[in-house]
N, C-alpha and C positions, 0 to 999 in steps of 0.2 A: 442456327436454327435458334429462337428464343422457345424456353421451354418452362411450363407453367407452374415453374416456383418463381420464376424473375416476372411472367404474367401478371401473376396475384400481385409482387411487388408495384409493380407500377402502378394498377388498379388500384387499389390502396393508395399510392401518394396522390394519385390523379382527384381521386374522388374528396381526400381530406381535402388536397389544395382548392377545390371545386367548391364545397363546403363552404369554405374561410372566405371565398370571396363571393358566394352569395352572404353569408355571414354580411360581411364589408359592405355588399349593395342594398342591406336588407337596414344595417346601424342607422336613425336616427331619422328613419320615413317610416310614412302609413301604407303599409303594403300590405299585401293580400295575404291570408290563413295561410292560404297553402304553400305559400310559396316558403313556411317557416317550415309548414310539413317536410315540403322538398328540401329545403337546406338538413335537418334531423336525419330524415332518411337519407339522404348523401356521406351524411358524416358519419352514420351508424354503420354502412356500407364500406367505406373509406377504410375505418377501424376492424374491422370484421377481416376484410382483406389482410390488412398488416399482421393481425393477430391469427391468421389463418397461414400467411406465410411463414410466420415467425415459429408457427408450432412446435415444425417438426427441428428447430435446434435445441428447443430444450426438452425434446418427447413428452409432450404433456396434450395427451390423449381429449382431457373435459377442454382445453382449451380450445379445438378443432371441433368440440361440439357444443361450447357455447357461442362461438364466431360463428361458424354455421346458422346458429337460428338467429343472429342477432344478423346477420347478412340478410337473411330472409326476412328479416322485419323490416330493414329498411327500405330494400324493396316492395314489402307490400305498403309504408309510408309516402314511400313516391307513387305507386298508385292510388293510393287516397288522397294524396294532393291533387293527381286531375279531377277527382270525382269531386272531391271540395270545391276545385276553381270551375269547374263546370256546373256546379251547384245541383249536382245527383243528391235526391232523397234517402235516407236511412241508409245511408254507404256504409257507415263503420258495422254495421252487425254483417253483410255484405263481407267485408275484407277481412271482419274476423272470423266468419267460417270459412274463408278463403285461404286463410292463412295458416289457422292449426292446425289443418291434414301437413303442410307440409314439416314443420314443427315435429309434429307426430315421427313422420317417416323419416326423419334426420335424429331424430331420438333414437328410433326404432335401429335401424344402418348402424348407428354408436354400438347401441346394446349387444349386436351381433355381431360384434365384432367384423363390419364391412371396411375395406381397405381405403385410403388416404384419397388416393386415385378413383374406386368408387363414390365415396362420401363428397369428390370434386365432382365428379357424374352430375349423382344425383342432387344437390345441391343450385347446378348448371340448366340441370331440365328444368327443375322448378321455377327459376328466376326467370328463363324462358319463357313459361307459362303463364309470369305476374306481368313479364312488360308483352303478350301478346296481347292480355285483359287489356290494360292499358291501352292498348292500339286500337280496340273494339272502344273503348270509350270514346275516345280521341275523333273517331271515324265516323261513331252511330249519326249523329246531328248530319243532315244530307244539307246542309245550308253553313256549314263548317269553315271558316276561314282557311285560306291558303295553307297558314303560317302552321294551323291547328292540325291539319290535312297533312302534311311532312313531316309531322314529327309524330304521326302516326304510322307513314308509311317510313319513317326510319324507324321508329320500334320495331315492326314485321321483319325490318334489314337484321335488325340487330338478335331476334331471337334467332332468325335462319341459321346468323352467323355464330352461337353459341348450339344450335342443333348438328350443323355443319361439321364442326370443332366435335362432338359428342360422334358422331358416323365414322369420323375419320382417326379418331384417337386410339385407334389400335394397333396403325402405324408403328413402326419402329423408327429412330430419329435418321435412317438413312435413305426409308423406304419411299415409296414413288409418290404416297399421301404424307408426306410429311411436309411438303410446300402447302399444299390445303389445309393443314393447321396452321401452318404458320399465319397463312392469309385471313383464315378465320379468326386468330389471336388479333392481329390487328385491323381488322374489319368491325371488332366486339368492342374493341377500345376505343378506335376512332368514332362509330356511333354511338360511345357511351355520352364523350366529351357533346357530339351535336347534339344527342338526349335532351342533355343538360342544359346547353346553351340557346335549345329552342324553348325551352320551361320557362327561362330567365326570360328571353321574349316577348314570351306570350304573359307574363305578368306584366312587361313593362310596357307591352301594348295596350293592355287592360287600364294598367295604371293612368299613362297620356289618355286613354280614352274619358275616362272619368275626370282627368286634371281638364279636358276641355271641355266637358259637361259643367263644373263648376263655372268655371271663368264664362261663359257664354247663357246657362240657363238659372232660374230666381230658386232658392235652396225651398223654399217655400211653396210658391205656389208653382211649380215646375214650367212655366213660362218663360221665355228669352227674359233676360235682364233688359235694364235699360240700354247698356251700351252695346250688346247685342241686336239688341231691337231697331236702333238705329241706323246700324250697320247695314243689316238685312232689309231696312225698309228703304234706305236710300238707294238698296241695292236695286229692289222693285219696281223705285219709282224713275229709273237708271233704264230699266228693260220698258216697262211701261210706254216709255220717252219715245224710244229706239223704235218699239213696235206698234205707236200709234195707237197704241190700246187704255180704256180709260182706268184712273185707280181712284180707290175713295179709303179716306182715312175718320176712324174713331177716336175720342179721347171719353174715357169713362171713368164714370168714377162711383164708386160705393155709397149711399146716402147715407146718413147718417151715423159717420162710420167712428168714428173720435167718441159718442155719446154712448157706443157698444165699447169702446176698451172703457170707458170711465164706469160703465153701471156695472159692465160682466169681468171685466180684464182682459190682459192681453191674449191669454190663452181662446177668449172667444172670440178677439178679433182675428186673430190666424185660422182659428177655426173654418169665420166665414170669408177669408182670403182663399182661402182650403175650397170651398167650397164654393166659389164663384168660380174661378179656374178652370173647375169641372165640370161644372156645368157649361161654361162657355167652349169648352173643348167638345162637347155635347153637341153644339147648335151651330161650331161655325165647320168650313167647309177645310179640308185635310191642306191646304196650299195659302190658307188667311194667316198673316203672321200676327200675333199678340204677344204684348209684352208687359210687364210690370215698371214702371218707370218710376214710381217709388212710391211707399204707405200703400192709401187702397183706389192707386190712378193708376191705370191702364190706358194702354192705343190698340188701335187696329187696325193694320192696313190689310183692301181689301184688292189683290189683284183684278184686271180683266170687270171690275165692275162700275158703273153708272152711280151718279147718285139717288136713283132710283131706288136701285139693287141694294145699297147701300142704309139707306132707311128699312126696306125690311128687314134685312141683316138683323139692323139694329133694334128695332120693332119686336123681332122674335129672340132676338137675347135677352131683352128690355122681360117679356112674357117668361121665359123660362127662369128668370131669375125670381119674379115674382111669383113662380110656381113653388119654389124650392121646399122643403119642408121647414118647420124651425127646426134648430138644433137646441139638443138637451141644455150645452152649457148658455144659452141666453134664452129663456122663456119668454115667449109673449113679443119675441125678436122678428118684423118681419123685412127679409131684406129686399130692397129697391137699388135698382140704379139709373143714374143719367147718363144720357147720351150726350156729345157736339158731332157734328158727322157733316162731311166737306168734299170734295174732290177737288184730287191735286191737280193743280190744273197745268198744262206743257207751259216747261222753263220755270217752275214755281218752285223755290228748294222746298227742301222737307221740313226745315224748324217752320216757315214761312205758313207752310199748311199746319203744320202743330199748333201756332198760334191762333187759325183760324177759329180750326176742331176744338180748343179750350174756350174758348171765345163763345161757342156756340155751348160747349157743355158749363159753361158761368148762366148764360140764359138758361138753359136746364135746372139748375139750383134754384136761381131764383125767381123761377116760374112754379114750382111747388114741387119739384123732382117727380124720381121715377116718370121720367119721360127724352123724350127725344127731339131731339131741337138741329135745323141746320143752319150749319155759318154762313157767313158773306162770302161773296163773292168776292175772289182778288181784286183790289184796286189796282187798274191800269192803269201806268205811268201816260201824262201828256206828252 
């Protein structure tokens, strides 16, 4: 039957190994700060557990006290990592207030001559409370992802395993309670491993989501970038063709954008692009596709929309842009937009429709800007 000393040695080695694994994963990558908190917390726990295991060999009572506080501090860092990862505000102050009583309780137990077993039980009880608190953090959002919920449930099971061990610790090695204690040891060790890998997967999932966003979204405006727009627009075109639904396409260009950059600087140009993007999102439908093709040029796909509806949407967007208040970086500047509109005809390639819309946009530019022009229909083959 496994004894508590062997269990502490296994926990310490396992936690340090896991911290080193996480450090290797983080090396050279732009990871979430929460993962750093978790790694240092797990390393602190592992070192504290090894010190706790080694303390009786040298009869160093002070080492037991320091390692106990470091142990609790490491678990608190893991709880803080969860709070930081999920963006809870003012969590640091709450965590300090939550950790301080644990440190006070450990110091008081050492000062009053508590036995090593009593200290172990006290630390285990406090840790179970911390882990249970982390479970509350994880399970609190109603729409939490499945992986997040699984880790929260795992934390609850970990706390229950610790409390089970505490409830049966009084049994002797040969008593009927010994198998229960052994199972609690094993369960808590395995759940600790699952807990660590679960948090690592959560961070990786978040990083992957960010990378997907960076690959498809224009960083300045938050709209689809050129590649993503072409992919999704062509998908919308093919869907409209299969469903025999109309689909419209607009090309848009912010007027006098070069003069804005030359007169007020690129910062003002960037601000104009952001303002235009926010304005467009405010007047478009949720399923409309808009992307930044480059510079001040944008394209917009309107599914299930005929030419009349496209012209109404274009005019609504033009007036909304015209109504945008002047921003401070470019006093006296009035933003306007020119738009070319077409419907994508059956069997027409997206690039061909874009070329027709671009010609209409050019006509709007040469006709005075701040206007909407309709593109020529697709030429029929003889």
